N, C-alpha and C positions, 0 to 999 in steps of 0.2 A: 291411806291407799297411796301407792306410788304414782306420782303424776307422770303422765305420758310425756315424751321427750319431743313430741310433735304438736302442732296447734291445728285445730280443725279450721278449715276454709270459712271465712265469714260469710253467713247467709242471712237473709231476712227470715224472721219467724213466721210460720204459717200455722194458723190454728186449725185443728181438725177435731171438732167435738171438744172433748176436755184435754186433749193432747196438742202440744205444740211441736212441729217439725222445724229444725234449723234454729238459727239463733245461737243462744247460749244454752239451750234445752238438750238433755241427754239424748243420744241417738235412740230413736223409737223402735220398737219392734212390733212387727206386724205378721199376720198369716190370712189364709183365705178357707172358707168353708167349702166343703165338697158337695152339700146337699143341693138338689135343685131348688131354686128359689120359690118355685110355686108350692113346695112342700113347707108350708109356713112353719108347722110344729117342729120339724127336723132342723130347719134352718135356725130357728130360734134355740134349740137345744145346742147345736154345734157353736153358735156365736157365744152362748153363755160359757160352754166348756172351754173354748179357745181363750176367752178373756181370763177365766179362772186359772188357766194354765200358764198365763202370762202375755198374751197378745194384747197390745195395748190399742192396736187398731185392727179391725177385722174387715176383710173384703168379701163381697157378695156378688156373684155374677148375675148380669141381666141381660140376656141374649135376645129378649124380645120385650114388646110393650106390655104383654100380659104379666110377665115376671117382674117388670119394672114396677107395675102397680101393687104387687104383693109387698114391696119394701115398706110401704107405710104401716101395714099390719105388723110386719116383722119388727120394725123399729119399736112400736107400741108394746108389743108383746115382750120383747126383751126388757124394756123399762119396767112393765109391770111385774114380771117373774123375777127380776134380778136388780138391774140398775141400767142407767144409760150407758151405752158403749159406743165409741166412735167407730161409725161404719162407712165404708167406701163402696161405691157401686162400680162395678166394672162393665163398661159400656164399649162394645166393639162396632157392630155394623148399625146401619139405619141412622147414622149421623145424629142430627140434633133431637129428633123426635124422643128417643128413649132417654138421652141425656137430660132433656128438660124435665121429663117425667120424674126421674129418680132424684133430681135436684130439689124435689119438693119434700123429700123425706131424709136423705142421708147427710153426712157431714164432708163429704168429698167425693167428687165424680171423677173417674179415671176414664180418659178417652185415648184410643190408639189412633194417631195421626195416619198410619198406613191404611186404616180401614174406615175411618170417620166418614169421609165423603168417597164412597166405595165406587171404583171403575173396574169392571171385569177385564182381567188381563188379556191382552191380545198379541202377546209376545213380541212387542214393538221393539224394533232396533233403530229406527230412525230418530235422530235428536228432536227434542221438542223445540218449537220457535218461541220467541219471546211472548208473542201474542197468545200462544197455547198455554205457556207457563202462568201468564197473567189471568187468563181465563179460568184455569184451575184455582188459583189463589183467591179470585173473587169468589168462586163457588164455596170454598172452604170457609171464607170470612163470613158468608152469609149465613151458613150453618152454625159457625162457631159464635156468632153474635147473639143468637138467641139462647145458647147455653151460658154465655158470660152474663147476659142479663138475668137469667134465672138464678145463677149462682150469687150475683150481687145482691139480688133481693133477699136472700136468706144469709148473706155473708159466709158462704161456704167455698171450699177450696177445689181446684181442679188439678188432677195429675195428668200431665201430657206424658204418656207412657208409650215409648217407642220400643217396638220389638224387631230385633234384627231379621227375623223370619217373615215379617209382614210389612216391608216397605211398599210404598206405592209404586206402581209401574213407572210413573214419571221420574221419581227419584232412582229407581234402579237403572233406567236408561241413562240418566245424568251422571250418576256417581258409582253405578255397580254396586255389587253385594259388599260394601265396605262400611267401616265406622264413619267415614265422611258423609255418607248418605243418611245414616241414623242421625247424626248431629244436625244436618240440615234439615231433616224431617221435624225434629223438635224446634229448632230455631224458627222455622217458618211459623209454628203455632205461637211461640213465645213473642215474636214481633207483632203478631196480629193481636193477642192479648193485651200487650202494652199499648198498641195503638188505641185501644178502646179502654184504657186505664183499668186493667184488671190484673193485679199482681198477687192474688191468693194462688199461688202456683207451686207445685212440686214437680221435678222432672226425673224420669227414669229412662235409662237406655240399657235394655237386657239383651243378652245374647246367651245361647247354649254353649258357646265356646269362651273360655275365660280370656283369651287374649283379645278377642273382638270386644268384649265387654269392658275390659281395662282400657283399651285404646279409645273407645266411644266416650267413656266417662272423662278420662283425661282431656280429650279434645273439646268437649263441651264446655268444661270448666274454662279452658282458654279463650273459647269463643264468647261465653258469657262475660268474661272479664273485659274483653275489648269492646263490648257493646254496653259495659255499665251495668249488667244484670248479676243479681246475686241470689238466685233462687236455690233453695234446698234440693238435694238429690236422694232418691229412693234407690238403693243398691240391691241388685240380685242376679244371680246366675239362672236363667230361666230354664226349665225342663232338664234339671240336673239328674234326674233319675233317683234311685234309692240307695240304701246301704251306705257302707263306709265311703265309697268313691264319690257318691253324691255330696256327702258332707265335706269330704275334702276339696272337691271341686268348688263347691260354694264358698268355702273358707278361703281357697286361693284367691277367688276374685274379690269377695267382700272385704276381707281383711287386709288385702294389699292396698286397696283404695283408702280404706279407714285410716291405715298407717300413714297414708299420705296426706292425711287431713281432709279427705274427700268423702262426703256421705252423712246424711242426716237421719235416715230411717232404713231398715233393712228388712228384707224377707228371705229366707232360706227356703227354696221350693224343692220339696221332696215329693216322690211318688208313693207316699205313705200317709198314715193318719195325719192330718196337719199339726196335730198336737206335738209330734215328734219333731217339727221344725223349730220349736221355741227354745229347747235347751241348747241347739246348735247356735241360735243367734245370741243367747245370753253368754255361751261359753266363748264366742268370738269376741264379744264386747269386754268380757272380763280378761281374757288373755291380753287385750291391747290396753287394758287399764282404763276403759271408758265407762264401765259400770261395774258394780260389785253386787253379785247376787248370790254368792256362795262363799265358803271358805276356800281360801287359796292354799292348797297343799303342795309343798315343795319336796320332792322325794327323789333320791338318787336311783339309777337303774339297777343297783346292785353289782357287786363283783366279788372277786375272791377275798377281798378285804372285809366284806360285810360281816358284822359280828352277831347278826340275828336273822331270822326268817322275815325279810323286809316286806314282801307282799302281805304276809299275814298280820304283822304288826301295823303296817299302814291301814289295813282294813279295819282293825281294832280302834286305831286313833280315829278313823273317820267316823266310826260307829259312834264314838263317844263325844265328838266335837262337831260333827257335820252341821249342826243347826247354829253354830256360832258366826253367823254371816258378819263379814268385816275382818275377821282375823286371818293371818297368814301363819300356818303351822308347817314346820319342816320336819321330816322323817329321814334321817340321814344314817347310812349303814356302818360309818366308821369315823374315827376322830381325825383321820388324816386330812380329808377335804372337807367333812361335814361342817364345821363352824365357819369356814369361808364361803362355801358353796351354797349354804342356805341363806345367804344375802340378808336381805332385811325382813326376815321372818319375825314375827312376834314372840313365837315359842319354837324351840327345837328339841328334838328327841334323837339323840346321838348314840351310836353303838361304840362300846369300849371293850377292851379284853376282859376275860374272866367273868363272862356272864353279866356284866354291868352296862348300864346306860347313863349318859349325862344329859340333864334338862337344862335347857337354856332359855333365858329371858332376853330376847334380842341377841347380842353377842356376848352377854354375860352368862358364864357357867354358874347355875344356881345349887345344883347337887348332883351326886353320883349315887345311883341306887341299883339294886338288883333288877334285872329286865322283868321278871314276873310282877313288878310292882310299878312298871314304867307308866302305863296309861292311866292308873289310878292316881300317881303322883303328879302326872301332868294335869289332870283335870284339877286337883287340889291347888296346884300352882296357879291356874287361870282363875280359880274361885278366890285365892288369897289377893289377887290383884284387881279384883273387882270387875273381871271381864266375863264371868260366867252368867248365863241364865238357863233356866230350865227349858227343855225343848217343849214345844207345843204338842198336845195330844192330838 
């Protein structure tokens, strides 16, 4: 695999079940079930389906204490029916009570600083005094300390998950609707966790607008660096919607930061079956050279020089070789640019005049054959090199 030309930001490694986030570990892929947590059977089925589809961590919402108590049975049933899966509990309201309860069962607890110690907004515009700020932070620390103790007891992680749309009123007054407010929301919790010697932390700053998400993540990296913090980041564009635009929007945010070396675990949030999120995640990682989960096909867009029906031939090549994960295979329409533009492909299929094609091993032309035998001969070449394996049934 071609190595990325950028390096990932150094972070501490945080264990979540059998998965590690950060450090030198691969960027982890996660998703979230849509079942109500009190529907234990459906929740278990969706967790298993998501894990089989490629979600290395699976998140489950726990909006109230009753549903939080269902997580013990869910975790046990997943293990009995399938295997252990790294589970994350999503906690919003009611502060420490729900978070402490779910910490008994899961591998990571996600808390939202904007809602963890909730005060009903009163549309305040007057600046907060230093004593008011201190009072609020003391209330947060009191609630957070019980969660820290619960997570320390089982050696599990906390995700401090800030959402652009749910900042506390205090931070909205102090910073406005800005990335700076998001970053300070996370930093307040990070400082409190460090004060109590808790460092099993993952951070996320999500927004539904890509520029806000980018700015917030870049800023918190700088802030943490100044304060000597090296926590891993969870990336995502929240509430991205559905269809092609949602995938492009998510990729614009996630891939941009990954290309800058920022990010250690990702989720693509789609308003679709959550299993549809996973191919997007893996395609982002593959495109950046961070993980290899499929054959990398290099193919020209076709033009007047193309010597065969490129979409049809590409489809045939994919059908014959799509299971050979790890290979890079090029299908190029003409000899003019083909050999050069297929770059570092392991094998190349290049159109020539007179109904012929040339097969390449790397940049070496191996043979010229009629087009109608092209795919068959490509397979034979791969087999001759010892790179073939039969597809799994």
